[in-house]
MIDOSE-1310 file (N, C-alpha, C; in nm, 2 decimals, decimal comma, always signed):
residues 268
mnke	+12,29/+14,07/+6,63/+12,31/+14,05/+6,77/+12,50/+14,07/+6,78; +12,55/+14,11/+6,87/+12,67/+14,10/+6,91/+12,76/+13,97/+6,96; +12,89/+14,02/+6,96/+12,97/+13,86/+6,94/+12,99/+13,84/+7,10; +12,94/+13,89/+7,19/+12,97/+13,84/+7,34/+12,81/+13,77/+7,34
nfra	+12,72/+13,81/+7,27/+12,60/+13,74/+7,27/+12,59/+13,56/+7,20; +12,64/+13,62/+7,08/+12,70/+13,52/+7,02/+12,73/+13,41/+7,08; +12,83/+13,45/+7,17/+12,94/+13,35/+7,20/+12,90/+13,24/+7,34; +12,77/+13,33/+7,42/+12,74/+13,30/+7,49/+12,57/+13,16/+7,43
illv	+12,53/+13,23/+7,36/+12,46/+13,10/+7,30/+12,52/+13,00/+7,23; +12,62/+13,01/+7,19/+12,75/+12,92/+7,13/+12,72/+12,80/+7,23; +12,83/+12,87/+7,35/+12,85/+12,79/+7,50/+12,72/+12,70/+7,48; +12,62/+12,73/+7,51/+12,49/+12,70/+7,59/+12,49/+12,57/+7,51
aivf	+12,48/+12,62/+7,32/+12,40/+12,51/+7,27/+12,52/+12,35/+7,29; +12,68/+12,41/+7,30/+12,79/+12,31/+7,31/+12,73/+12,22/+7,39; +12,73/+12,30/+7,51/+12,75/+12,21/+7,65/+12,62/+12,16/+7,65; +12,50/+12,16/+7,61/+12,38/+12,10/+7,63/+12,39/+11,97/+7,54
vlsa	+12,42/+11,97/+7,41/+12,48/+11,86/+7,37/+12,54/+11,75/+7,40; +12,65/+11,82/+7,49/+12,78/+11,72/+7,55/+12,71/+11,68/+7,68; +12,61/+11,78/+7,71/+12,55/+11,72/+7,90/+12,44/+11,62/+7,79; +12,36/+11,63/+7,70/+12,30/+11,55/+7,67/+12,36/+11,40/+7,66
cttt	+12,49/+11,39/+7,61/+12,49/+11,22/+7,61/+12,56/+11,19/+7,73; +12,53/+11,22/+7,82/+12,61/+11,17/+7,98/+12,48/+11,04/+8,02; +12,35/+11,06/+7,93/+12,26/+10,91/+7,93/+12,30/+10,83/+7,91; +12,39/+10,83/+7,79/+12,45/+10,72/+7,69/+12,55/+10,65/+7,76
qqam	+12,59/+10,55/+7,70/+12,70/+10,47/+7,76/+12,85/+10,56/+7,75; +12,82/+10,66/+7,67/+12,96/+10,76/+7,67/+13,03/+10,79/+7,80; +13,08/+10,73/+7,86/+13,13/+10,81/+7,97/+13,21/+10,92/+7,99; +13,12/+11,03/+7,99/+13,17/+11,20/+8,01/+13,32/+11,20/+8,09
pnve	+13,36/+11,13/+8,21/+13,48/+11,21/+8,23/+13,57/+11,17/+8,16; +13,53/+11,08/+8,00/+13,68/+11,01/+7,96/+13,65/+11,15/+7,84; +13,58/+11,24/+7,83/+13,58/+11,36/+7,72/+13,68/+11,47/+7,82; +13,83/+11,50/+7,74/+13,90/+11,63/+7,77/+13,78/+11,76/+7,75
kega	+13,68/+11,79/+7,82/+13,63/+11,95/+7,80/+13,72/+12,08/+7,84; +13,79/+12,01/+7,93/+13,91/+12,17/+7,99/+13,94/+12,28/+7,90; +13,91/+12,35/+7,86/+13,99/+12,43/+7,77/+13,96/+12,46/+7,64; +13,90/+12,31/+7,57/+13,85/+12,29/+7,45/+13,75/+12,40/+7,38
lptl	+13,62/+12,43/+7,48/+13,51/+12,49/+7,43/+13,58/+12,61/+7,36; +13,57/+12,75/+7,49/+13,65/+12,86/+7,48/+13,73/+12,91/+7,33; +13,81/+12,78/+7,31/+13,98/+12,77/+7,24/+13,83/+12,76/+7,06; +13,72/+12,66/+7,06/+13,68/+12,65/+6,97/+13,56/+12,77/+6,96
vetv	+13,55/+12,83/+7,03/+13,44/+12,97/+6,99/+13,49/+13,12/+6,98; +13,65/+13,09/+7,01/+13,73/+13,19/+6,95/+13,73/+13,19/+6,83; +13,76/+13,09/+6,81/+13,82/+13,05/+6,64/+13,64/+13,12/+6,54; +13,54/+13,07/+6,59/+13,43/+13,13/+6,52/+13,37/+13,28/+6,55
iadd	+13,39/+13,33/+6,65/+13,43/+13,48/+6,71/+13,50/+13,56/+6,61; +13,59/+13,47/+6,59/+13,69/+13,60/+6,55/+13,69/+13,59/+6,39; +13,67/+13,47/+6,33/+13,61/+13,46/+6,19/+13,50/+13,52/+6,13; +13,42/+13,56/+6,26/+13,28/+13,66/+6,21/+13,21/+13,54/+6,15
vqpa	+13,20/+13,53/+6,04/+13,13/+13,40/+5,96/+13,21/+13,29/+5,92; +13,13/+13,12/+6,01/+13,20/+13,06/+6,01/+13,10/+12,96/+6,00; +13,09/+12,86/+5,84/+13,03/+12,81/+5,81/+12,97/+12,68/+5,95; +13,10/+12,67/+5,94/+13,09/+12,49/+6,02/+13,21/+12,46/+6,10
ftyt	+13,23/+12,42/+6,21/+13,31/+12,34/+6,27/+13,27/+12,24/+6,36; +13,37/+12,16/+6,36/+13,36/+12,03/+6,44/+13,43/+12,01/+6,54; +13,40/+11,97/+6,65/+13,45/+11,92/+6,76/+13,46/+11,76/+6,82; +13,54/+11,76/+6,84/+13,55/+11,57/+6,83/+13,67/+11,53/+6,97
piil	+13,52/+11,51/+7,08/+13,56/+11,48/+7,22/+13,70/+11,36/+7,17; +13,76/+11,40/+7,32/+13,85/+11,27/+7,35/+13,87/+11,19/+7,43; +13,77/+11,08/+7,34/+13,73/+10,94/+7,44/+13,82/+10,86/+7,41; +13,84/+10,78/+7,54/+13,94/+10,68/+7,57/+13,84/+10,54/+7,49
pskt	+13,91/+10,48/+7,41/+13,90/+10,36/+7,33/+13,74/+10,27/+7,43; +13,83/+10,24/+7,51/+13,79/+10,20/+7,66/+13,64/+10,19/+7,63; +13,57/+10,32/+7,56/+13,41/+10,35/+7,55/+13,37/+10,33/+7,46; +13,43/+10,36/+7,38/+13,40/+10,34/+7,25/+13,42/+10,29/+7,11
qsqp	+13,39/+10,25/+7,01/+13,43/+10,19/+6,89/+13,54/+10,31/+6,81; +13,48/+10,42/+6,83/+13,48/+10,51/+6,73/+13,48/+10,64/+6,82; +13,58/+10,73/+6,72/+13,58/+10,91/+6,80/+13,49/+10,98/+6,74; +13,37/+10,98/+6,86/+13,22/+11,03/+6,83/+13,27/+11,18/+6,76
tvtv	+13,17/+11,30/+6,68/+13,20/+11,38/+6,67/+13,04/+11,49/+6,68; +13,13/+11,64/+6,71/+13,02/+11,68/+6,75/+12,99/+11,80/+6,66; +12,91/+11,81/+6,55/+12,93/+11,95/+6,46/+12,83/+11,99/+6,50; +12,86/+12,17/+6,51/+12,79/+12,29/+6,49/+12,79/+12,37/+6,42
svta	+12,72/+12,41/+6,35/+12,73/+12,50/+6,21/+12,62/+12,61/+6,22; +12,71/+12,67/+6,17/+12,64/+12,83/+6,18/+12,58/+12,87/+6,07; +12,49/+12,85/+6,03/+12,36/+12,83/+5,92/+12,41/+12,97/+5,80; +12,41/+13,08/+5,93/+12,44/+13,20/+5,80/+12,54/+13,30/+5,87
alel	+12,57/+13,42/+5,85/+12,61/+13,53/+5,91/+12,54/+13,57/+5,99; +12,64/+13,61/+6,14/+12,57/+13,70/+6,30/+12,47/+13,72/+6,30; +12,39/+13,80/+6,18/+12,29/+13,88/+6,20/+12,18/+13,80/+6,18; +12,17/+13,67/+6,14/+12,08/+13,61/+6,15/+12,04/+13,54/+6,28
etlt	+12,16/+13,51/+6,33/+12,11/+13,44/+6,47/+12,11/+13,30/+6,51; +12,10/+13,21/+6,43/+12,07/+13,09/+6,35/+12,19/+13,02/+6,37; +12,15/+12,91/+6,44/+12,27/+12,80/+6,43/+12,21/+12,69/+6,51; +12,29/+12,59/+6,41/+12,21/+12,42/+6,43/+12,31/+12,32/+6,50
vtsf	+12,29/+12,27/+6,57/+12,38/+12,18/+6,66/+12,30/+12,06/+6,60; +12,42/+11,94/+6,60/+12,36/+11,81/+6,60/+12,50/+11,68/+6,69; +12,38/+11,63/+6,75/+12,53/+11,55/+6,82/+12,57/+11,43/+6,79; +12,65/+11,35/+6,82/+12,70/+11,22/+6,77/+12,62/+11,14/+6,82
ptqa	+12,62/+11,02/+6,72/+12,51/+10,91/+6,77/+12,57/+10,81/+6,90; +12,47/+10,75/+6,98/+12,56/+10,68/+7,07/+12,64/+10,58/+7,00; +12,73/+10,51/+7,08/+12,80/+10,46/+7,05/+12,83/+10,32/+7,17; +12,84/+10,22/+7,12/+12,81/+10,09/+7,24/+12,92/+10,08/+7,31
afca	+12,95/+10,07/+7,47/+13,07/+10,07/+7,53/+13,14/+9,96/+7,54; +13,26/+9,93/+7,53/+13,35/+9,85/+7,53/+13,32/+9,74/+7,64; +13,29/+9,63/+7,58/+13,27/+9,47/+7,67/+13,19/+9,53/+7,78; +13,10/+9,59/+7,71/+12,96/+9,64/+7,81/+12,93/+9,51/+7,87
gdkv	+12,85/+9,49/+7,98/+12,78/+9,37/+8,03/+12,86/+9,33/+8,16; +12,85/+9,24/+8,20/+12,91/+9,12/+8,29/+13,05/+9,11/+8,29; +13,13/+9,10/+8,34/+13,29/+9,08/+8,34/+13,30/+8,96/+8,27; +13,38/+8,89/+8,16/+13,42/+8,79/+8,10/+13,54/+8,70/+8,15
hldi	+13,56/+8,58/+8,21/+13,68/+8,55/+8,27/+13,65/+8,43/+8,22; +13,70/+8,36/+8,08/+13,72/+8,24/+8,03/+13,80/+8,14/+8,13; +13,74/+8,03/+8,16/+13,80/+7,94/+8,19/+13,94/+7,86/+8,17; +14,03/+7,91/+8,11/+14,17/+7,86/+8,05/+14,29/+7,95/+8,16
pdrd	+14,33/+7,81/+8,18/+14,44/+7,89/+8,30/+14,55/+7,92/+8,21; +14,67/+8,00/+8,27/+14,75/+8,06/+8,14/+14,85/+7,93/+8,15; +14,99/+7,87/+8,09/+15,07/+7,78/+8,04/+15,17/+7,80/+8,01; +15,29/+7,82/+8,03/+15,42/+7,81/+7,96/+15,45/+7,73/+7,89
eded	+15,51/+7,79/+7,74/+15,58/+7,76/+7,67/+15,63/+7,55/+7,72; +15,67/+7,50/+7,58/+15,73/+7,36/+7,61/+15,90/+7,42/+7,67; +15,94/+7,31/+7,74/+16,06/+7,34/+7,76/+16,16/+7,34/+7,63; +16,09/+7,24/+7,53/+16,19/+7,19/+7,47/+16,19/+7,29/+7,31
apee	+16,08/+7,41/+7,34/+16,04/+7,52/+7,26/+16,23/+7,60/+7,21; +16,20/+7,61/+7,10/+16,32/+7,69/+7,08/+16,36/+7,79/+7,14; +16,47/+7,86/+7,08/+16,51/+8,00/+7,16/+16,39/+8,11/+7,16; +16,36/+8,11/+7,01/+16,28/+8,19/+6,99/+16,12/+8,22/+7,04
gwcg	+16,07/+8,10/+7,08/+16,02/+8,07/+7,19/+15,86/+8,00/+7,11; +15,76/+7,94/+7,20/+15,63/+7,90/+7,11/+15,53/+7,94/+7,15; +15,56/+8,13/+7,16/+15,39/+8,14/+7,25/+15,29/+8,13/+7,16; +15,33/+8,16/+7,02/+15,21/+8,10/+6,97/+15,16/+8,02/+6,99
etsi	+15,20/+7,90/+6,94/+15,18/+7,75/+6,97/+15,09/+7,76/+7,13; +15,15/+7,81/+7,23/+15,10/+7,80/+7,35/+14,96/+7,84/+7,39; +14,93/+7,98/+7,31/+14,83/+8,02/+7,27/+14,71/+7,93/+7,20; +14,73/+7,86/+7,08/+14,67/+7,76/+7,01/+14,63/+7,68/+7,14
qtam	+14,71/+7,56/+7,18/+14,74/+7,45/+7,28/+14,63/+7,48/+7,38; +14,63/+7,62/+7,42/+14,53/+7,61/+7,55/+14,36/+7,66/+7,51; +14,38/+7,72/+7,37/+14,23/+7,78/+7,31/+14,21/+7,64/+7,26; +14,26/+7,55/+7,23/+14,21/+7,38/+7,18/+14,19/+7,30/+7,29
eyyg	+14,22/+7,34/+7,42/+14,22/+7,24/+7,51/+14,08/+7,29/+7,60; +14,07/+7,42/+7,54/+13,90/+7,50/+7,62/+13,79/+7,45/+7,60; +13,86/+7,35/+7,40/+13,74/+7,30/+7,34/+13,71/+7,16/+7,37; +13,83/+7,11/+7,45/+13,79/+7,00/+7,46/+13,89/+6,87/+7,39
kfvs	+14,04/+7,00/+7,33/+14,16/+6,87/+7,23/+14,25/+6,90/+7,29; +14,38/+6,81/+7,30/+14,48/+6,87/+7,34/+14,58/+6,79/+7,22; +14,64/+6,92/+7,18/+14,77/+6,87/+7,12/+14,92/+6,98/+7,11; +15,00/+6,91/+7,10/+15,08/+6,92/+7,17/+15,17/+7,06/+7,10
qqai	+15,23/+7,15/+7,16/+15,30/+7,27/+7,11/+15,36/+7,23/+7,00; +15,47/+7,12/+6,97/+15,54/+7,04/+6,82/+15,44/+7,07/+6,73; +15,32/+6,94/+6,78/+15,22/+6,94/+6,64/+15,13/+7,06/+6,61; +15,15/+7,13/+6,71/+15,08/+7,29/+6,66/+15,19/+7,36/+6,57
nlag	+15,29/+7,35/+6,57/+15,41/+7,42/+6,50/+15,44/+7,38/+6,38; +15,39/+7,23/+6,39/+15,44/+7,17/+6,24/+15,32/+7,23/+6,20; +15,20/+7,21/+6,21/+15,13/+7,22/+6,11/+15,15/+7,34/+6,05; +15,19/+7,42/+6,09/+15,15/+7,58/+6,02/+15,26/+7,57/+5,93
kpkq	+15,39/+7,47/+5,94/+15,52/+7,46/+5,86/+15,57/+7,59/+5,84; +15,60/+7,66/+5,93/+15,69/+7,81/+5,96/+15,84/+7,77/+5,91; +15,82/+7,86/+5,78/+15,98/+7,89/+5,77/+16,09/+7,91/+5,88; +16,06/+7,96/+5,96/+16,17/+7,98/+6,09/+16,10/+7,91/+6,20
pdlw	+16,18/+7,90/+6,32/+16,11/+7,78/+6,41/+16,02/+7,81/+6,48; +15,94/+7,92/+6,44/+15,81/+7,96/+6,57/+15,67/+7,98/+6,45; +15,59/+7,99/+6,53/+15,48/+8,05/+6,43/+15,51/+8,18/+6,44; +15,45/+8,29/+6,30/+15,44/+8,40/+6,30/+15,32/+8,44/+6,26
eddi	+15,27/+8,61/+6,24/+15,11/+8,63/+6,21/+15,04/+8,49/+6,05; +15,14/+8,50/+5,98/+15,07/+8,44/+5,84/+15,08/+8,26/+5,82; +15,15/+8,22/+5,98/+15,15/+8,07/+5,99/+15,03/+8,03/+6,04; +15,01/+8,12/+6,14/+14,90/+8,09/+6,22/+14,76/+8,06/+6,14
plsl	+14,72/+8,10/+6,12/+14,57/+8,03/+6,01/+14,58/+7,91/+5,95; +14,73/+7,89/+5,88/+14,76/+7,77/+5,82/+14,77/+7,64/+5,94; +14,81/+7,69/+6,07/+14,83/+7,59/+6,16/+14,69/+7,57/+6,23; +14,58/+7,63/+6,21/+14,47/+7,66/+6,26/+14,35/+7,55/+6,16
dalg	+14,39/+7,61/+6,05/+14,32/+7,51/+5,88/+14,35/+7,37/+5,89; +14,47/+7,33/+5,93/+14,50/+7,22/+5,92/+14,46/+7,13/+6,07; +14,44/+7,20/+6,15/+14,41/+7,12/+6,27/+14,29/+7,12/+6,33; +14,19/+7,19/+6,20/+14,02/+7,17/+6,23/+13,97/+7,25/+6,31
vdyt	+14,04/+7,40/+6,33/+13,97/+7,48/+6,42/+13,93/+7,58/+6,34; +13,83/+7,64/+6,40/+13,71/+7,71/+6,36/+13,72/+7,84/+6,40; +13,70/+7,95/+6,37/+13,79/+8,08/+6,40/+13,78/+8,20/+6,31; +13,77/+8,32/+6,35/+13,75/+8,47/+6,27/+13,89/+8,56/+6,32
awde	+13,93/+8,60/+6,21/+14,08/+8,63/+6,18/+14,02/+8,80/+6,17; +14,07/+8,91/+6,26/+14,04/+9,02/+6,23/+14,13/+9,08/+6,12; +14,05/+9,17/+6,02/+14,13/+9,21/+5,89/+14,28/+9,30/+5,90; +14,33/+9,22/+5,82/+14,45/+9,29/+5,90/+14,48/+9,43/+5,78
anid	+14,40/+9,46/+5,71/+14,45/+9,56/+5,60/+14,34/+9,71/+5,75; +14,26/+9,64/+5,82/+14,20/+9,72/+5,91/+14,33/+9,80/+5,98; +14,35/+9,90/+6,04/+14,42/+9,99/+6,10/+14,38/+10,05/+6,22; +14,27/+10,03/+6,27/+14,18/+10,10/+6,33/+14,19/+10,07/+6,48
lnaf	+14,30/+10,14/+6,59/+14,31/+10,06/+6,69/+14,16/+10,05/+6,76; +14,09/+10,19/+6,79/+13,98/+10,16/+6,86/+13,85/+10,03/+6,76; +13,88/+10,02/+6,67/+13,77/+9,95/+6,64/+13,81/+9,76/+6,62; +13,94/+9,79/+6,66/+14,02/+9,62/+6,71/+14,00/+9,64/+6,84
iywl	+13,98/+9,73/+6,88/+13,94/+9,68/+7,07/+13,87/+9,66/+7,10; +13,78/+9,78/+7,01/+13,59/+9,70/+7,02/+13,59/+9,56/+6,98; +13,63/+9,50/+6,87/+13,63/+9,42/+6,83/+13,64/+9,29/+6,93; +13,79/+9,30/+7,01/+13,80/+9,22/+7,12/+13,73/+9,22/+7,19
geql	+13,65/+9,31/+7,22/+13,52/+9,32/+7,34/+13,44/+9,21/+7,35; +13,37/+9,24/+7,19/+13,25/+9,14/+7,11/+13,30/+9,04/+7,12; +13,46/+8,99/+7,08/+13,45/+8,80/+7,05/+13,47/+8,77/+7,23; +13,51/+8,82/+7,31/+13,53/+8,78/+7,45/+13,39/+8,76/+7,46
qagy	+13,32/+8,86/+7,46/+13,19/+8,84/+7,51/+13,14/+8,77/+7,49; +13,10/+8,69/+7,37/+13,08/+8,59/+7,26/+13,09/+8,45/+7,35; +13,21/+8,46/+7,43/+13,29/+8,35/+7,46/+13,39/+8,31/+7,42; +13,46/+8,40/+7,33/+13,54/+8,28/+7,23/+13,72/+8,38/+7,30
pivl	+13,79/+8,27/+7,31/+13,93/+8,28/+7,30/+14,01/+8,33/+7,22; +14,11/+8,43/+7,23/+14,16/+8,53/+7,11/+14,31/+8,56/+7,13; +14,36/+8,48/+7,00/+14,54/+8,48/+7,00/+14,52/+8,64/+6,96; +14,61/+8,65/+7,03/+14,67/+8,83/+7,05/+14,79/+8,86/+7,04
gvki	+14,85/+8,94/+6,88/+14,95/+8,96/+6,89/+14,99/+9,10/+6,95; +15,09/+9,14/+7,02/+15,13/+9,19/+7,10/+15,28/+9,28/+7,12; +15,28/+9,38/+7,12/+15,45/+9,48/+7,11/+15,51/+9,46/+7,25; +15,59/+9,40/+7,33/+15,64/+9,37/+7,45/+15,79/+9,47/+7,43
ypde	+15,86/+9,48/+7,32/+15,97/+9,54/+7,30/+15,99/+9,69/+7,20; +15,95/+9,76/+7,24/+15,90/+9,89/+7,16/+16,03/+9,94/+7,07; +16,13/+9,91/+7,13/+16,27/+9,98/+7,05/+16,32/+9,89/+6,93; +16,22/+9,74/+6,91/+16,26/+9,65/+6,82/+16,17/+9,70/+6,70
tgle	+16,16/+9,77/+6,64/+16,06/+9,80/+6,49/+16,07/+9,69/+6,36; +16,13/+9,61/+6,39/+16,13/+9,53/+6,25/+16,06/+9,44/+6,27; +15,96/+9,41/+6,37/+15,86/+9,29/+6,38/+15,72/+9,43/+6,44; +15,60/+9,38/+6,37/+15,50/+9,46/+6,38/+15,45/+9,42/+6,57
ndhf	+15,45/+9,26/+6,57/+15,45/+9,20/+6,70/+15,54/+9,11/+6,76; +15,58/+9,10/+6,87/+15,71/+9,02/+6,90/+15,66/+8,93/+7,02; +15,50/+8,90/+7,00/+15,48/+8,81/+7,12/+15,33/+8,77/+7,09; +15,30/+8,66/+7,15/+15,16/+8,65/+7,14/+15,09/+8,62/+7,25
vlav	+14,97/+8,66/+7,31/+14,90/+8,59/+7,44/+14,79/+8,56/+7,40; +14,72/+8,49/+7,48/+14,58/+8,45/+7,47/+14,53/+8,51/+7,53; +14,36/+8,64/+7,49/+14,27/+8,67/+7,51/+14,16/+8,60/+7,58; +14,17/+8,62/+7,73/+14,04/+8,58/+7,78/+13,97/+8,58/+7,88
gcdt	+13,93/+8,70/+7,88/+13,80/+8,77/+7,95/+13,86/+8,94/+7,93; +13,75/+9,01/+7,97/+13,74/+9,14/+7,97/+13,65/+9,21/+8,09; +13,63/+9,36/+8,08/+13,57/+9,43/+8,13/+13,57/+9,52/+8,10; +13,50/+9,68/+8,11/+13,48/+9,79/+8,07/+13,64/+9,82/+8,06
dgii	+13,76/+9,81/+8,11/+13,85/+9,90/+8,18/+13,97/+9,81/+8,12; +13,95/+9,72/+8,07/+14,06/+9,59/+7,97/+14,02/+9,52/+7,95; +14,12/+9,43/+7,93/+14,12/+9,24/+7,88/+14,20/+9,17/+8,01; +14,18/+9,05/+7,98/+14,25/+8,95/+8,05/+14,32/+8,84/+7,99
intn	+14,46/+8,84/+7,97/+14,55/+8,81/+7,89/+14,64/+8,67/+7,97; +14,66/+8,58/+7,93/+14,78/+8,42/+7,94/+14,88/+8,48/+7,85; +14,98/+8,51/+7,97/+15,12/+8,56/+7,89/+15,20/+8,47/+7,82; +15,15/+8,33/+7,88/+15,31/+8,22/+7,83/+15,40/+8,26/+7,87
nage	+15,40/+8,33/+7,92/+15,62/+8,39/+8,00/+15,55/+8,35/+8,13; +15,71/+8,21/+8,15/+15,69/+8,19/+8,28/+15,73/+8,27/+8,42; +15,67/+8,27/+8,49/+15,66/+8,34/+8,63/+15,58/+8,48/+8,59; +15,52/+8,49/+8,50/+15,39/+8,63/+8,47/+15,25/+8,59/+8,48
gqvy	+15,26/+8,46/+8,44/+15,11/+8,40/+8,45/+14,99/+8,46/+8,36; +14,89/+8,47/+8,42/+14,73/+8,55/+8,36/+14,76/+8,67/+8,41; +14,74/+8,81/+8,33/+14,73/+8,92/+8,40/+14,66/+9,00/+8,33; +14,60/+9,14/+8,42/+14,49/+9,23/+8,41/+14,58/+9,33/+8,27
vtik	+14,53/+9,39/+8,21/+14,55/+9,48/+8,08/+14,49/+9,61/+8,06; +14,50/+9,73/+8,12/+14,43/+9,80/+8,10/+14,45/+9,88/+7,96; +14,31/+9,92/+7,90/+14,29/+9,98/+7,82/+14,39/+10,09/+7,76; +14,42/+10,18/+7,84/+14,55/+10,27/+7,85/+14,65/+10,20/+7,82
elte	+14,72/+10,05/+7,89/+14,81/+10,05/+7,88/+14,81/+9,95/+7,77; +14,68/+9,89/+7,70/+14,76/+9,83/+7,56/+14,73/+9,95/+7,44; +14,70/+10,07/+7,49/+14,72/+10,22/+7,37/+14,89/+10,26/+7,40; +14,97/+10,23/+7,49/+15,04/+10,27/+7,47/+15,20/+10,16/+7,45
nfed	+15,29/+10,26/+7,43/+15,37/+10,14/+7,44/+15,50/+10,13/+7,48; +15,57/+10,08/+7,59/+15,70/+10,11/+7,71/+15,73/+9,98/+7,73; +15,83/+10,00/+7,71/+15,94/+9,84/+7,74/+15,85/+9,75/+7,86; +15,86/+9,66/+7,84/+15,74/+9,52/+7,91/+15,64/+9,51/+7,91
sysl	+15,60/+9,59/+7,87/+15,38/+9,64/+7,81/+15,39/+9,53/+7,74; +15,22/+9,50/+7,71/+15,17/+9,43/+7,67/+15,09/+9,52/+7,58; +15,13/+9,58/+7,46/+15,04/+9,72/+7,39/+15,04/+9,69/+7,27; +14,95/+9,73/+7,20/+14,88/+9,70/+7,06/+14,91/+9,80/+6,97
vnnk	+15,01/+9,86/+7,02/+15,08/+9,98/+6,90/+15,21/+9,92/+6,87; +15,23/+10,00/+6,75/+15,36/+9,92/+6,69/+15,35/+10,02/+6,55; +15,47/+10,06/+6,50/+15,47/+10,15/+6,43/+15,45/+10,13/+6,29; +15,39/+10,02/+6,23/+15,33/+9,96/+6,14/+15,13/+10,00/+6,13
nyhf	+15,11/+10,03/+6,25/+14,97/+10,00/+6,28/+14,88/+9,90/+6,24; +14,96/+9,80/+6,27/+14,90/+9,70/+6,24/+14,87/+9,59/+6,36; +14,72/+9,51/+6,36/+14,67/+9,49/+6,48/+14,63/+9,33/+6,42; +14,70/+9,25/+6,52/+14,69/+9,06/+6,49/+14,56/+9,04/+6,60
gvai	+14,46/+8,95/+6,55/+14,39/+8,88/+6,67/+14,33/+8,76/+6,57; +14,27/+8,66/+6,62/+14,25/+8,56/+6,58/+14,14/+8,51/+6,71; +14,02/+8,51/+6,69/+13,90/+8,42/+6,79/+13,93/+8,30/+6,76; +13,90/+8,21/+6,85/+13,90/+8,07/+6,81/+13,73/+8,06/+6,91
hglr	+13,67/+8,02/+6,78/+13,52/+7,99/+6,79/+13,50/+7,78/+6,85; +13,59/+7,74/+6,81/+13,54/+7,61/+6,83/+13,64/+7,49/+6,76; +13,59/+7,35/+6,71/+13,68/+7,31/+6,64/+13,54/+7,23/+6,53; +13,62/+7,18/+6,44/+13,54/+7,14/+6,26/+13,54/+7,02/+6,29
């Protein structure tokens, strides 16, 4: 078989696999197809014998938990005219199903909060009130026994434990942003608000996160958060915005690939 025929067969095989994926919740418009297939095919043709190569579609994390791959294996030399195409497995969509919007209004930090702010305290306060218990922001702060004026990531679980809150925390050792976003959708769909660490000052690299918000809803394209910032209130943030980092954004991106999220399940 000549190279031109092999190129044609290979293109048909790859397109067939990718086209089959349109029947799943992998929204194909998110796959960056233009220019990708010819480049990969040229790699195979130029090398004559290429045992295998892997094509990883670029898919926004709003649709998948992790990046799928399409592996195309050439089982022998070109003369055998045989190749095997393996498609990627179906992935669950982010926040699939009905839109989630928990009945938790935004709230500003207390007027007597320190200059550093009580954004974490405010997030905990509104989450606890959602489950029927009011606790002042000052009491929440004291329960965490922080070494600084406000609660940081390590202080929040201590405060929650002292206040009798049932919660699930994201494993901070897991730096997979796509998996973290998928986890946010799972928790919100289960009806749990999430104390979420975000980056709003990208130039300040000393802290992984410099603000806490309360995630209270989601759909397939983004999440709804209580900003705890006076004048901003409750806002919708797209997945694209969460995965970028620019001034005055609510981003999950930081220079240490550290993700903080605590889903509040109720009161003990």
